[in-house]
N, C-alpha and C positions, 0 to 999 in steps of 0.2 A: 590394634596390632599389628605387627609387621606380615603375617600371613594374608591378611586382610587388604593392607594397601597393595601386596603384591598381586593379590588377585585382582582388585580394581585396576590395578596398572592394566594387566594382562586383557582383562574383558576390554577396558576401554582404548587401549590401544587396536584391538581386533574391531573395534565399532569402526573407530577412524578410518581402517583400512578400507572397509567393507564402505562407507559414508562417502569417501572420496573420491573412489569409484564408479559407487553408484551416481555420484553427483557429474563426473565427468559423462557418462554415458547419457544423461539427462540433458544435459549442456549440448552434447553433440547432437542428439534427437530434434532440440528444441531451434538448433540453429539450423540444422538442413531442412527442418520444416519450415521453418520462416524464410530461408534462400529461396526455395521453392515456390512458395505463395508471392513471393515480390522479387522474384529476378527479371520477371516481365514489365514490372513496373520502373525496375532501375535501367532496363534498358531503354523503354519507352520516353523517358525523360532523361537519356542522355546521361546519368549520372556518372562521375568520376570515379577512378578505383578508391582514393583519399575518401569522396563521400559515402559509399558505402562503407569502408571502415569505419566511419564516426559515425554511421547510421547502429551498425552493431557495438560500437565501443558505447553506446548508450540504450543498448537492447539488452546486453548481455546482465545486466545488475537485476534487469527486472527477471531473466530467466534464472540466475542463482537464485532469487527469493522463493520462485517459484519450485525450484528443486530442494530445498532446503526440508522440509516436510517429508516429500516422497522419498529423497535420500536418507533420511532420519527412518522411516518405515522398514526400506532395503536393509540397512544396515542391522537395525536389531532382529531382523528376521535371520538373514544369514548367519549373523550372530549367535544370537541363543539355540536355533534351529538345525549350527553344525555342532553345538555343545551337547544338543540332543542326540543325535544323528550319531556322532562319534561315543555315546553314552558319558560324555564327560559329565552332562549335567546331573546323569544319575549317581556318577562319581563325588561329586559337590556334595551332592547331598545325602549320601552316607556318609562323608564327612563331618556331619552333623553343621553345613553350610546352607541354612533356607534359600529358598527361589525369592523371599522378599529382600534377603542381604543382597543378594546380585544384583535384585533388580533395584535398589537404591541408586547406586552411581548412573543406570542408565536415567532414572528418572530425575537426579539432579541435573544432570548432561541433560534432559528434555527440557527441564524448565529455564538452564542458559542460554539453549539454541531457540524457544520461542523469545525470550526478551531479546537477545542478540538480534532475531530474523526482524523486530519492531522496527530497534534502535538503526539498522541495515536499510532497511526501506525507508524509514525518515530521513536519514543521513544521505541513503545515495542513490533507493531506486527512485524516489520521488524527482528528485533533482532531475535524474538522468531522463525519466519520462518528460519531463518537462523541456528538457532539448530536444528528446527524440519529436516530442511536437512539431516544435519548430522546424525542424529538418523535413519532414513530413510535408508540412506547410510550404518550407522555400522550396525544397528539391523534388518533392514527390506530389504536388498538388495537380490537380486538372483545370485551374482554373487560368483564366488566359494572363499573359507576362503583366499586363496593365493590371488585372485584378489584385495579382500577389502583392503590389504595393500596400493594399487596404487590410486593415486588421480592425475587426467587428468583436462587440461585444469587450471591450479592455474592463477589468479588474483589477485594482492595484491598492493593497493596504499600505500605506505610506509610513515613512519611520515614527511618525508623532500619532499613529493610531488612527489617523486620518483615512477616509475610503475614497477613492478617484474612480469612477464609472464614465468612461468614454465610448459613444455607441459604434462610431463607425472613425478610422484613426489612419489618416492619407501620410504614409511614410515618407513619399516622394516632396508634399510640399509642408511635413509637420502641420499637418492641421485635423483639429478634430470636430466633430459631429455628436450634438446633443450632449451637454458633458453633465455629469452632475458628481460636486465635492462635498462631502460631509464632515465636517467637523465633531469631535468625540471629547467629553472628556470624564475620567474615572465611569468610561462604559455608559453615557449617557450622553446622546443629540444635543449638540450646543447651536448648530448652524448648519445651514445646509443651502449650497448656490447651486443654482440651474442655469445655464449657459446655450446659445444656439451653437457657439462654437469655442474651442480652444485652440489656440495660434501660440508658437514658437517664435519670438521675435528678439532679436537683440540679446538671446542669454538669458530669458527671462518667458515665463506664460501670462498671456492675457486672454482675459476670459470677455466675450462679447454678449450683450443683450443677455445680462441675468438677472434673475428672480433671485435676493437675498432673504433668507428666513431666518430669523432666531428664536430660539426654542427655549423654553424654563419649564422646566417639570412636566416634558412631554408636550406641550402648548404651544403653540406660536405665541411669542410677545411681540414681534416686530416683523414688517414686509417694506422691502423694500427693493425698487428697479436701478438697475444701475447699466449705461451702455457700456461701458469696458472696465476692466477689475482687474489689476494686476497679481497671481494666486500664489502662494506662497509653497511649492510643486518644487523641490531640490531634485527633480530627475530630467535626465536628457530624453531627448525625441526618441533617442535608440532605446535607451532604456524604458519607456514607456511602452514601445511597441515588445519589448523582447521579457519584460517582465511580468506581463499579464499573466494571471494564475487562473484554472480552470478548478474549480470546488472539487472534481475528481480527482486530480493532481497536484493535493494539497499537503503537506506533512500535517503530524498531530496540531502542532500549535497555531499553524497558518488556520486548519479548517476549522479549531478553537476559539478563533481571534473570528474568521467569517460567519460564525454560527451566534456569537456574542452581537455582532454588526446588525445582522439580518434581524433578531431578536429585537434590537432597538427600533429597524426602519418598521416594524410589525407584521414582518412575513414571515411565512409559514415554513420551521426549520427541523421536521420532521427528517426527510430525507438525509438530511446533511448530518443529525444527530445520530442516525441511524450508521451511517458512514462511518462516523467518531468511533464508534462504540464497535463498527465492522474490524478497522484497522487493529485493535486488541484482541477483540475474538479469532482472527482469521491467523494472527502471528501465534497462536496459542497451538496451532495445530500440531506443531513439530513433539510435545508433551501428551498431547491427547493418541497419538499414531504409537508414541511410543510405549505409555499405557499399555496400549489395545495390544500390541505387535507381542509383549514379553509372553500372557498366558497363550496367545493364539499358537505359539513354537514350541510352547514350555511342556504341552501333554506330551506323556510318552506314547508311540506309535512305532509300529514296526514297518506297516504298510505305508503310511502318508510321509511321503518326500518331501522338499523344502516348494516343490513346485504346485503341491495344493495350499502351502501354510503360503506362500507367494498370494496365488490367487485369492485365497479368504482377507489377506491382506490388504489389497488392492480393493477388494468389493465394498472393505470398510472404508476405505478412503474416498472411494467414490458416492457412497451413502453417507457420510459424514459430510464431504464438501456439500452435496445436494442440499441435505439440512441446512447447513450454515445459509447457504444463498436461498433457499426457500425463506427463511426466515428474516432475511435481508429483506426480501420480496413484502412480508407478513406486516415487516416494521414501516414498511414506507408507507403502508396502506391505514395506517394508524390504529391498527385490530389489535396491539400488544403496545406496551412502551420499547422505545427505542433500544434501552440495555437489554430486555430479556429476548428479545427478539432474535439478537445476533449471540446473547449466551446463554441462553436455553441449551440449543444443541450442545453447547460445551461442558454444563453440568450433566447434561442427559449419558453422553457420552463418557464422561470421568466416571458416572455412578457402575454404567456398564462394564467400563475398563475394570473397577475394581470388584466388581463383583464376580468379575473373568478370573481374575486374580486368586482370588479366594478360594475358588474352588479348583486351582490346579493343586497337583499334589505335591506339597512343600520338602 
């Protein structure tokens, strides 16, 4: 019906005004706090202005990602709270429009914001964090200049799904120490090369003092020692030094592939499986907070202002975030399954949000 379309447009337009206003405030606060914390480091390491700009260019995606759920919460509190304060909410109810109908576009929007937050983290935040770590390493590290040439614990997922691990890599000589190259086929380990060194020579990678193991159905089928061996690695030394991925800063697909590989290697994957599920659970925050925010500011009250509602909402945000992080820690311990360790808080808060919504006068 046309009246409902107009109502949805009116409510959502007000929501986005408050949302982007809150987003601007949060980003300003994050920027100022980070600048105060790091300005001494910028000065101590003689960073130029363009290097500082590069630092914040790669910091702001994380700030935005962090601000999305908090801005969603404040936007819903100010939007519905103002409707309640000005008796517009009561007038809409009196005209036969239920709170459920008014809440519907916000809840749908909350789902889209949660999904968008997940995709934004994967496509923008994670790559920016990877570049930010490189900036901190190259410009803000306390190591001596000679030490900055070294790259430790390089882990690379190659284009053919093989895994390359280098314990230490010297970017000045293009030589790596203690190398492990694993070849997979259909998720099964087929070959493993352990070498003392990997050397970039005449445009190819050469492994020295190589122990070659061939596997079949998880068991060693053949062992061979080779003095030198040309490795089929189609990366330049620059790419090897720059494309190293910390599992803490991987996209969803990269982390899922990483988990598959370490499972084949027989290593404990509990921490990374928890982190994989945490990526989805954490990004569901916008929907949870909108679901909670609607009933919190919909109770008719003459004495309670928006300040009280904002305070209660922020307390809910704190409790919810704490529960989510606590669940992640419990998941690391293995006391509960990785999925439920981080998704149980979401389920509990969704149930509580629905109960609160049901108790509000319609």
